[in-house]
ZAMI-553579 format. One line per field, with one value per residue (C-alpha): residue number from 1; residue in one letter; x, y, z. Coordinates in steps of 0.1 Angstrom, whole numbers, always signed. Example, Ala and Ser with C-alpha at 12.3 -4.5 7.8 and 13.67 -1.06 7.14 Angstrom:
# ZAMI-553579
guke <- [1 2]
markol <- [A S]
X <- [+123 +137]
Y <- [-45 -11]
Z <- [+78 +71]
This chain:
# ZAMI-553579
guke <- [1 2 3 4 5 6 7 8 9 10 11 12 13 14 15 16 17 18 19 20 21 22 23 24 25 26 27 28 29 30 31 32 33 34 35 36 37 38 39 40 41 42 43 44 45 46 47 48 49 50 51 52 53 54 55 56 57 58 59 60 61 62 63 64 65]
markol <- [M V S C N S D R K F L T F L Q E E L E L T R R D I A I A L R K R E L E N G P L P M L L W Q Y G L V D I Q Q L E R I F D W L E Q Q A]
X <- [+1349 +1324 +1313 +1297 +1278 +1304 +1321 +1293 +1291 +1328 +1329 +1295 +1315 +1342 +1321 +1292 +1320 +1351 +1338 +1361 +1347 +1338 +1367 +1397 +1373 +1379 +1415 +1424 +1398 +1423 +1454 +1441 +1436 +1470 +1489 +1468 +1470 +1447 +1425 +1433 +1464 +1463 +1444 +1469 +1499 +1482 +1476 +1437 +1435 +1459 +1470 +1437 +1416 +1433 +1429 +1393 +1391 +1405 +1382 +1355 +1368 +1373 +1337 +1325 +1345]
Y <- [+883 +891 +860 +865 +892 +905 +913 +937 +951 +959 +974 +997 +1008 +1017 +1036 +1050 +1057 +1063 +1078 +1058 +1050 +1017 +1021 +1022 +995 +978 +983 +967 +938 +932 +936 +910 +888 +888 +896 +877 +904 +918 +943 +973 +969 +966 +998 +1020 +1006 +1018 +1050 +1046 +1054 +1074 +1061 +1076 +1057 +1024 +1029 +1033 +1005 +981 +1000 +985 +950 +944 +961 +935 +901]
Z <- [+997 +1026 +1039 +1074 +1093 +1113 +1082 +1066 +1100 +1102 +1066 +1075 +1105 +1080 +1055 +1080 +1112 +1093 +1063 +1038 +1005 +989 +965 +994 +1008 +979 +973 +1006 +1003 +971 +989 +1021 +990 +976 +1009 +1035 +1060 +1086 +1069 +1093 +1090 +1055 +1056 +1079 +1053 +1022 +1039 +1034 +1073 +1096 +1133 +1151 +1127 +1135 +1167 +1169 +1144 +1170 +1196 +1174 +1167 +1207 +1213 +1190 +1204]
């Protein structure tokens, strides 16, 4: 499910900076496989992050680009 270094860095960010559990991340990853949606939006859609955390995710992703 996690294929490249940037994916691992993103998951580390979610765990260390946003304090998401591995369980929360696993739920979102399963939903991504089923729905083929962007992980940040799935995290928000399923209530795993709030709007401020979603903004932090987008800021982090922008800095990585």
